[in-house]
MIDO-318501 format. One line per field, with one value per residue (C-alpha): residue number from 0; residue in one letter; x, y, z. Coordinates in nm, 3 decimals. Example, Ala and Ser with C-alpha at 12.3 -4.5 7.8 and 13.67 -1.06 7.14 Angstrom:
<domis>
nr <- 0 1 .
rest <- a s .
east <- 1.230 1.367 .
north <- -0.450 -0.106 .
up <- 0.780 0.714 .
</domis>
This chain:
<domis>
nr <- 0 1 2 3 4 5 6 7 8 9 10 11 12 13 14 15 16 17 18 19 20 21 22 23 24 25 26 27 28 29 30 31 32 33 34 35 36 37 38 39 40 41 42 43 44 45 46 47 48 49 50 51 52 53 54 55 56 57 58 59 60 61 62 63 64 65 66 67 68 69 70 71 72 73 74 75 76 77 78 79 80 81 82 83 84 85 86 87 88 89 90 91 92 93 94 95 96 97 98 99 100 101 102 103 104 105 106 107 108 109 110 111 112 113 114 115 116 117 118 119 120 121 122 123 124 125 126 127 128 129 130 131 132 133 134 135 136 137 138 139 140 141 142 143 144 145 146 147 148 149 150 151 152 153 154 155 156 157 158 159 160 161 162 163 164 165 166 167 168 169 170 171 172 173 174 175 176 177 178 179 180 181 182 183 184 185 186 187 188 189 190 191 192 193 194 195 196 197 198 199 200 201 202 203 204 205 206 207 208 209 210 211 212 213 214 215 216 217 218 219 220 221 222 223 224 225 226 227 228 229 230 231 232 233 234 235 236 237 238 239 240 241 242 243 244 245 246 247 248 249 250 251 252 253 254 255 256 257 258 259 260 261 262 263 264 265 266 267 268 269 270 271 272 273 274 275 276 277 278 279 280 281 282 283 284 285 286 287 288 289 290 291 292 293 294 295 296 297 298 299 300 301 302 303 304 305 306 307 308 309 310 311 312 313 314 315 316 317 318 319 320 321 322 323 324 325 326 327 328 329 330 331 332 333 334 335 336 337 338 339 340 341 342 343 344 345 346 347 348 349 350 351 352 353 354 355 356 357 358 359 360 361 362 363 364 365 366 367 368 369 370 371 372 373 374 375 376 377 378 379 380 381 382 383 384 385 386 387 388 389 390 391 392 393 394 395 396 397 398 399 400 401 402 403 404 405 406 407 408 409 410 411 412 413 414 415 416 417 418 419 420 421 422 423 424 425 426 427 428 429 430 431 432 433 434 435 436 437 438 439 440 441 442 443 444 445 446 447 448 449 450 451 452 453 454 455 456 457 458 459 460 461 462 463 464 465 466 467 468 469 470 471 472 473 474 475 476 477 478 479 480 481 482 483 484 485 486 487 488 489 490 491 492 493 494 495 496 497 498 499 500 501 502 503 504 505 506 507 508 509 510 511 512 513 514 515 516 517 518 519 520 521 522 523 524 525 526 527 528 529 530 531 532 533 534 535 536 537 538 539 540 541 542 543 544 545 546 547 548 549 550 551 .
rest <- m a v t v p g y s p s f k r p p e t l r l r r k r a r s h r a t a s p t p e p a p r r a a l a a g l p l r p f p a a a g t g r a t p v r r n p f a r l d n r l p a a a e a p g e p g p v l d s n q e n d l p q e e k f l e t t i i e l s k t s p a s f s e t d t p s s e s a e l p v d w s i k t r l l f t s s q p f a w a d h l k a h e e a q g l v q h c r a t a v t l p q s i q d t r l s t e l r c a f q q s l i y w l h p a f p w l p l f p r i g a d r k m a g k t s p w s n d e s l q h i l m s d w s v s f t s l y n l l k t k l c p y f y v c t y q f t v l f r a a g f a g s d v i t a l i s p t t r g l r e a m k n e g i e f s l p l i k e n a h k k k a s g t s l g h g e e q a i s d e d e e e s f s w l q e m g v q d k i k k p d m h s v k l r k e k h e v h m d h r p e s v v l v k g t n t f t l l n f l i s c k s l v a t s g p q a g l p p t l l s p v a f r g a t m q m l k a r s v n v k t q a l s g y k d q f s l e i t g p v m p h s l h s v t m l l r s s q g g s f s a g l y t h e p t a v f n i c p p v e k a l d k e t v h k e l a s c g l h p k t l d q l s q v p f l g k s s l q h m e m s d y v c n w r s s t l k .
east <- 15.041 14.795 14.510 14.167 14.006 13.625 13.490 13.817 13.909 14.288 14.245 14.084 14.277 14.338 14.046 14.078 14.138 13.776 13.536 13.160 13.020 12.679 12.518 12.381 12.151 12.349 12.284 12.300 12.477 12.362 12.613 12.578 12.714 12.902 13.160 13.036 13.193 13.418 13.281 13.385 13.600 13.800 13.853 13.974 14.210 14.355 14.398 14.590 14.829 14.724 14.792 14.461 14.379 14.143 13.786 13.737 13.555 13.191 13.099 13.066 13.174 13.493 13.357 13.431 13.157 13.169 13.243 13.220 13.568 13.682 13.716 13.955 14.208 14.528 14.608 14.869 14.652 14.914 14.994 15.335 15.608 15.582 15.211 15.251 15.517 15.378 15.349 15.361 15.033 14.923 14.655 14.435 14.157 14.143 13.862 13.639 13.660 13.608 13.284 13.150 13.139 12.886 13.009 13.031 13.242 13.480 13.519 13.580 13.845 14.025 14.028 14.175 14.448 14.537 14.545 14.774 15.010 15.014 15.046 15.308 15.467 15.753 16.047 16.139 16.491 16.561 16.431 16.669 16.546 16.691 16.761 16.596 16.706 16.583 16.602 16.553 16.865 16.920 16.736 16.817 16.557 16.238 15.919 15.599 15.363 15.365 15.095 15.097 14.874 14.808 14.562 14.516 14.327 14.487 14.192 14.429 14.579 14.250 14.084 14.351 14.226 14.323 14.564 14.724 14.789 14.931 15.152 15.287 15.379 15.556 15.746 15.868 15.976 16.162 16.307 16.166 16.266 15.970 16.039 15.736 15.704 15.756 15.383 15.086 14.776 14.507 14.619 14.300 14.376 14.749 14.790 15.167 15.138 14.908 15.130 15.438 15.258 15.171 15.535 15.664 15.447 15.592 15.839 15.950 15.911 16.010 15.855 15.495 15.192 14.879 14.740 15.061 15.207 15.575 15.691 15.793 15.928 16.073 15.797 15.539 15.440 15.115 15.006 15.093 14.930 14.641 14.745 14.773 15.134 15.146 15.528 15.561 15.559 15.665 16.045 16.038 15.831 16.066 16.361 16.187 16.112 16.469 16.614 16.395 16.484 16.858 16.824 16.644 16.896 17.189 17.015 16.977 17.342 17.455 17.242 17.391 17.746 17.692 17.528 17.193 17.031 17.102 17.028 16.805 16.697 16.697 16.439 16.459 16.264 16.570 16.763 16.764 17.045 17.092 17.309 17.421 17.599 17.934 17.888 17.606 17.651 17.995 18.150 18.346 18.278 17.971 17.862 17.626 17.481 17.327 17.112 17.045 17.304 17.389 17.712 17.625 17.575 17.900 18.093 17.947 18.050 18.405 18.425 18.328 18.614 18.391 18.572 18.341 18.347 18.123 18.116 17.905 18.127 18.445 18.289 18.137 18.450 18.682 18.449 18.398 18.760 18.874 18.626 18.696 18.333 18.226 18.181 17.905 17.962 18.007 18.226 18.446 18.491 18.590 18.854 18.990 19.034 19.233 19.444 19.523 19.643 19.865 20.005 20.091 20.275 20.466 20.565 20.685 20.909 21.053 21.122 20.930 20.614 20.695 20.721 20.370 20.075 19.832 19.464 19.393 19.249 18.923 18.833 18.932 18.711 18.415 18.452 18.463 18.159 17.967 18.051 17.945 17.615 17.547 17.518 17.309 16.985 17.091 17.167 17.536 17.544 17.515 17.774 17.937 18.073 18.260 18.401 18.453 18.344 17.987 18.004 18.118 17.827 17.593 17.707 17.693 17.331 17.226 17.370 17.285 17.032 16.927 16.812 16.471 16.257 16.209 15.894 15.611 15.403 15.716 15.851 16.000 15.930 16.232 16.339 16.175 16.368 16.277 16.414 16.336 16.404 16.291 16.492 16.454 16.150 16.027 15.665 15.557 15.379 15.215 15.219 14.867 14.761 14.437 14.332 14.107 13.936 13.864 13.751 13.988 13.908 14.058 14.021 13.767 13.572 13.651 13.878 13.939 14.242 14.344 14.563 14.730 14.826 15.075 15.135 15.370 15.748 15.841 16.204 16.433 16.377 15.996 16.010 16.216 16.001 15.674 15.808 15.923 15.573 15.401 15.635 15.476 15.118 15.074 15.242 15.551 15.355 15.275 15.378 15.437 15.464 15.712 15.682 16.007 16.065 16.291 16.547 16.641 16.693 17.058 17.127 17.177 17.520 17.808 18.045 18.419 18.497 18.857 18.825 18.557 18.397 18.364 17.998 17.995 18.169 17.919 17.622 17.768 17.836 17.494 17.290 17.126 17.039 16.670 16.651 16.555 16.865 16.762 16.699 17.037 17.201 17.046 17.123 17.486 17.544 17.711 17.442 17.475 17.163 17.349 17.118 16.829 16.574 16.339 16.022 15.855 15.897 15.727 15.765 15.658 15.721 15.953 16.171 16.192 16.220 16.265 16.293 16.463 16.419 16.711 16.699 16.801 .
north <- -1.323 -1.594 -1.498 -1.637 -1.794 -1.818 -2.166 -2.344 -2.501 -2.507 -2.744 -3.014 -3.340 -3.595 -3.833 -4.205 -4.454 -4.567 -4.284 -4.280 -4.119 -3.961 -3.973 -3.652 -3.585 -3.475 -3.116 -2.989 -2.665 -2.464 -2.284 -1.911 -1.661 -1.468 -1.629 -1.718 -1.510 -1.693 -1.765 -1.557 -1.825 -1.876 -1.502 -1.471 -1.767 -1.620 -1.284 -1.457 -1.601 -1.964 -2.184 -2.331 -2.534 -2.383 -2.504 -2.799 -2.718 -2.819 -3.111 -3.001 -2.639 -2.461 -2.230 -2.267 -2.361 -2.328 -2.657 -2.715 -2.724 -3.063 -3.025 -3.325 -3.162 -3.004 -2.634 -2.711 -2.877 -2.881 -3.209 -3.373 -3.278 -3.612 -3.563 -3.197 -3.273 -3.247 -3.567 -3.794 -3.970 -3.960 -4.127 -3.816 -3.795 -3.509 -3.253 -3.406 -3.757 -3.626 -3.454 -3.761 -3.949 -3.895 -3.670 -3.945 -4.168 -3.880 -3.811 -4.179 -4.227 -3.903 -3.992 -4.338 -4.187 -3.927 -4.186 -4.410 -4.116 -3.975 -4.307 -4.521 -4.824 -4.645 -4.800 -4.683 -4.582 -4.932 -5.112 -5.241 -5.295 -5.575 -5.666 -5.944 -6.300 -6.654 -6.750 -6.585 -6.518 -6.742 -6.613 -6.777 -6.586 -6.751 -6.622 -6.604 -6.551 -6.581 -6.417 -6.517 -6.346 -6.446 -6.402 -6.781 -6.965 -7.160 -7.400 -7.695 -7.622 -7.682 -8.001 -8.259 -8.613 -8.878 -9.059 -8.727 -8.628 -8.971 -8.966 -8.622 -8.745 -9.050 -8.837 -8.611 -8.894 -9.067 -8.737 -8.801 -8.532 -8.438 -8.252 -8.082 -7.965 -7.598 -7.540 -7.748 -7.718 -7.840 -7.795 -7.944 -8.282 -8.283 -8.527 -8.488 -8.112 -8.154 -8.424 -8.207 -7.912 -8.127 -8.237 -7.876 -7.776 -8.030 -7.939 -8.094 -7.939 -8.003 -7.963 -7.977 -7.866 -7.821 -7.542 -7.335 -7.135 -7.234 -6.997 -6.721 -6.724 -6.373 -6.136 -6.415 -6.354 -6.183 -6.476 -6.728 -6.537 -6.727 -7.060 -7.366 -7.440 -7.709 -7.701 -7.335 -7.413 -7.778 -7.816 -8.194 -8.153 -7.880 -8.114 -8.388 -8.143 -8.013 -8.365 -8.468 -8.145 -8.209 -8.551 -8.400 -8.118 -8.361 -8.582 -8.285 -8.188 -8.544 -8.546 -8.213 -8.336 -8.640 -8.420 -8.594 -8.268 -7.949 -7.695 -7.631 -7.345 -7.311 -7.047 -6.921 -6.640 -6.410 -6.513 -6.751 -6.983 -7.114 -7.425 -7.505 -7.816 -7.796 -7.705 -7.453 -7.075 -7.134 -7.269 -7.595 -7.640 -7.636 -7.281 -7.135 -6.783 -6.634 -6.321 -6.102 -6.134 -5.943 -5.865 -6.119 -6.398 -6.318 -6.308 -6.645 -6.794 -6.659 -6.811 -7.149 -7.125 -7.073 -6.883 -6.656 -6.343 -6.042 -6.041 -5.727 -5.515 -5.613 -5.596 -5.249 -5.117 -5.224 -5.095 -4.754 -4.716 -4.792 -4.549 -4.273 -4.239 -4.179 -4.484 -4.565 -4.539 -4.912 -4.966 -4.666 -4.785 -5.135 -4.996 -4.755 -5.039 -5.242 -4.940 -4.867 -5.221 -5.205 -4.863 -4.974 -5.281 -5.060 -4.820 -5.115 -5.229 -4.877 -4.872 -4.547 -4.696 -4.548 -4.192 -4.199 -4.156 -4.442 -4.433 -4.615 -4.966 -4.864 -4.606 -4.845 -5.116 -4.879 -4.763 -5.120 -5.216 -4.915 -5.017 -5.379 -5.281 -5.028 -5.300 -5.540 -5.658 -5.497 -5.674 -5.584 -5.814 -6.128 -6.389 -6.641 -6.972 -7.210 -7.561 -7.757 -7.459 -7.539 -7.860 -7.656 -7.422 -7.722 -7.822 -7.458 -7.417 -7.743 -7.635 -7.263 -7.168 -6.845 -7.043 -7.093 -6.815 -6.825 -6.612 -6.512 -6.719 -6.895 -6.996 -7.347 -7.400 -7.535 -7.359 -7.452 -7.674 -7.635 -7.869 -7.967 -8.336 -8.576 -8.614 -8.788 -8.665 -8.445 -8.396 -8.359 -8.029 -7.865 -7.506 -7.368 -7.287 -7.137 -6.983 -6.677 -6.532 -6.157 -5.889 -5.599 -5.270 -5.205 -4.934 -5.138 -5.255 -5.545 -5.841 -6.166 -6.177 -6.509 -6.540 -6.818 -6.755 -6.975 -6.915 -7.072 -7.098 -7.097 -7.209 -7.146 -7.485 -7.444 -7.099 -7.231 -7.543 -7.347 -7.094 -7.382 -7.532 -7.201 -7.141 -7.447 -7.412 -7.038 -7.030 -6.846 -6.534 -6.450 -6.215 -6.267 -6.068 -6.219 -6.145 -6.203 -6.284 -5.983 -6.133 -6.388 -6.141 -6.093 -6.462 -6.353 -6.205 -6.340 -6.541 -6.515 -6.759 -6.877 -7.082 -7.154 -7.496 -7.738 -7.751 -8.117 -8.226 -8.037 -8.191 -8.539 -8.506 -8.351 -8.577 -8.747 -8.431 -8.449 -8.148 -8.124 -8.095 -7.747 -7.634 -7.775 -7.586 -7.258 -7.297 -7.391 -7.049 -6.769 -6.532 -6.165 -5.998 -5.896 -5.752 -5.745 -6.013 -6.073 -5.866 -5.889 -6.091 -6.080 -6.335 -6.261 -6.499 -6.706 -6.400 -6.304 -5.956 -5.923 -5.653 -5.675 -5.479 -5.391 -5.384 -5.060 .
up <- 18.019 17.923 17.689 17.767 17.462 17.478 17.416 17.505 17.838 17.895 18.193 17.980 18.003 17.728 17.691 17.771 17.496 17.506 17.427 17.448 17.135 17.117 16.779 16.646 16.358 16.055 15.964 15.611 15.536 15.242 15.030 15.023 14.779 15.041 15.271 15.619 15.895 16.138 16.488 16.785 16.957 16.638 16.589 16.949 16.904 16.585 16.756 17.036 16.777 16.819 16.510 16.390 16.081 15.821 15.800 15.561 15.241 15.211 14.989 14.629 14.692 14.754 15.026 15.395 15.640 16.019 16.196 16.569 16.723 16.852 17.233 17.244 17.012 17.141 17.104 16.842 16.579 16.309 16.141 16.193 15.953 15.772 15.711 15.602 15.345 14.993 14.794 15.106 15.191 15.555 15.765 15.777 15.520 15.277 15.296 15.029 15.169 15.518 15.429 15.250 15.582 15.861 16.139 16.405 16.177 16.102 16.473 16.561 16.292 16.376 16.748 16.682 16.465 16.728 17.007 16.803 16.753 17.104 17.293 17.118 17.280 17.449 17.635 17.981 18.068 18.197 17.887 17.622 17.265 17.056 16.698 16.503 16.574 16.521 16.891 17.228 17.435 17.736 18.044 18.379 18.579 18.703 18.546 18.748 18.453 18.074 17.862 17.495 17.240 16.881 16.597 16.589 16.865 17.151 17.179 17.137 17.481 17.666 17.786 17.715 17.680 17.934 17.704 17.596 17.956 18.035 17.726 17.821 18.170 18.029 17.776 18.056 18.286 18.002 17.871 17.524 17.275 17.055 16.730 16.575 16.213 16.137 16.091 16.205 15.987 16.227 16.588 16.735 16.580 16.663 16.951 16.931 16.997 17.296 17.453 17.406 17.568 17.869 17.888 17.891 18.191 18.438 18.714 19.045 19.389 19.752 20.004 19.881 20.081 19.869 20.085 20.086 19.793 19.804 19.530 19.547 19.902 19.915 20.021 20.050 20.413 20.315 20.094 20.364 20.648 20.802 20.646 20.865 20.963 21.237 21.240 21.340 21.715 21.703 21.713 21.662 21.346 21.224 21.275 21.070 20.787 20.776 20.785 20.492 20.309 20.358 20.195 19.895 19.865 19.872 19.613 19.378 19.414 19.339 19.024 18.926 18.987 18.765 18.496 18.529 18.643 18.445 18.720 19.021 19.248 19.626 19.725 20.084 20.247 20.216 19.904 19.606 19.493 19.137 19.100 18.742 18.619 18.442 18.076 18.127 18.085 17.930 18.252 18.271 18.646 18.871 18.953 19.214 19.216 19.533 19.527 19.712 19.988 20.304 20.482 20.753 20.500 20.318 20.645 20.747 20.412 20.456 20.803 20.655 20.405 20.099 19.826 19.625 19.414 19.353 18.971 18.927 19.151 18.968 18.622 18.670 18.839 18.558 18.287 18.442 18.545 18.190 18.034 18.286 18.396 18.755 18.977 19.218 19.591 19.647 19.342 19.418 19.776 19.661 19.425 19.685 19.936 19.682 19.587 19.953 20.013 19.703 19.799 20.154 20.023 19.778 20.058 20.264 19.979 19.955 20.329 20.395 20.543 20.887 20.750 20.598 20.829 20.781 20.873 21.196 21.170 21.336 21.069 20.788 20.936 20.972 20.613 20.481 20.688 20.555 20.198 20.255 20.415 20.136 19.869 20.079 19.915 19.585 19.255 19.303 19.607 19.390 19.487 19.252 19.387 19.156 19.150 19.471 19.678 19.575 19.782 20.082 20.011 20.015 20.366 20.478 20.364 20.531 20.866 20.836 21.105 20.933 20.627 20.791 20.937 21.313 21.319 21.093 20.850 20.711 21.052 21.048 20.677 20.481 20.158 19.828 19.587 19.218 18.953 18.592 18.671 18.943 19.264 19.597 19.790 19.505 19.404 19.041 18.980 18.678 18.561 18.525 18.169 18.040 17.711 17.673 17.366 17.363 17.121 17.060 16.890 16.549 16.285 16.093 16.399 16.630 16.576 16.763 16.992 17.146 17.454 17.652 18.014 18.202 18.574 18.825 18.863 18.493 18.475 18.173 18.010 18.026 17.866 17.576 17.531 17.522 17.270 17.046 17.057 16.981 16.689 16.523 16.646 16.576 16.236 16.360 16.465 16.828 17.107 17.479 17.799 18.046 18.419 18.611 18.977 19.033 19.277 19.008 18.721 18.818 18.740 18.377 18.449 18.245 18.466 18.399 18.118 18.102 17.783 17.527 17.562 17.276 17.176 17.071 17.392 17.607 17.426 17.458 17.832 17.906 17.679 17.980 18.176 18.074 17.840 17.474 17.250 17.131 17.490 17.593 17.308 17.424 17.796 17.727 17.572 17.766 17.905 17.812 17.956 18.273 18.539 18.290 18.203 17.913 17.944 17.603 17.286 16.948 16.673 16.317 16.027 16.251 16.324 16.692 16.845 17.220 17.483 17.823 18.145 18.373 18.752 18.919 .
</domis>
């Protein structure tokens, strides 16, 4: 049975992080010869068996004085075990120091300490912490927003001069590799830094309509609603757009095949495709990843003779089968189908296939269809196409009628092509960058916090280039929040690698792909993030810590 304690509200919630304090006139307490009796609420709490801390001693005396109970404190006011241990200093002030401060300052400092203890930066169940490293792991997902914070200003990133902007454009078009020193003393006067920053923000897009947001395309109907789209009801105009798009798509694939383009994305209203040149992600052939997919799309690809695999289904099935853990519904169904086919062939070799009752073909077909539909639109539905099958996939996508929406705001609009290098029919675009200076609360008052926000389709090469620049401009100390376009997070899966590639050979063959040598070195590594993508990074003294988030 609960005991009612006078003067205490059990329904009181934890206060917000920002508290409004009301200053009160300090009251002096005179020492008396006899000890002061405890107040009624405290006596009732002690009678109920609640653990309470003793009153702090008054300044200059060893006698206890009544102090108003903090309404923001929890019932269990005991210090943590680390703070209670003798001989170990803690953040809480001792009684003499506490009484030397005014009451409002004591309350503010105690509240900040409690808030820092009760609300730590906690990881969710899908977050994966990392160890220290000098570089970020390769991340093939597309980021929609980067938010960098640092104790040093980002003023150098604003208001580029005309010749700096022009020099950055020329450096990008000529694929000039700029190497900055480890630390830049005066960033405002560094023209080389500002030109390199301009160079890292450039990407190429097709089609391009200034009034339409062409990335992301999945779930973009609300953003495109009400926008002018003259092609939505004009079939001749739709045919012209698709014909022009097919030329651009073919041009990109030819650049990829000749290793003059490292990778590119095809963003439709239903799925996204990542094409990578041979030598990237540890593969010696061209690869294409499609996510998310549906049973209808996979069946259409089979009918066109495109050979593909479902790497996540096979990988998870083999891992869980080897460890003896329970499998998911889709994975268990895939394994059972393979086992049934093997068992029937074994019975046929033994000559007893007629004596065993087999399930009828109709039930087997229904069960397989249920399994295939179950993993639709999920990360497990990612499809991997390799080698010459990618060229067949190119022709399939060009002639696929379901590639373009037939109704809604995206009706008749071709898919978006994103590339780090120029291609036929492409338009040069710039990521949007802006710096903001804010004041943040600290224990000693307020301190300056500087931030740099970059928005747009941030591809892997741009993420690596910007982090390399900030390593030099911010003295090797900054943090970043990375916002991922979720359908592309699964592109970080590790494809089956038959043999390790020679690093020098890869760099020599891809030297003309338009990437910085350090960026090329990173993207040629085998990805290991799986279904997860980078969510947060923090660099301190040129040592990087990162955290990834996994899709469910």
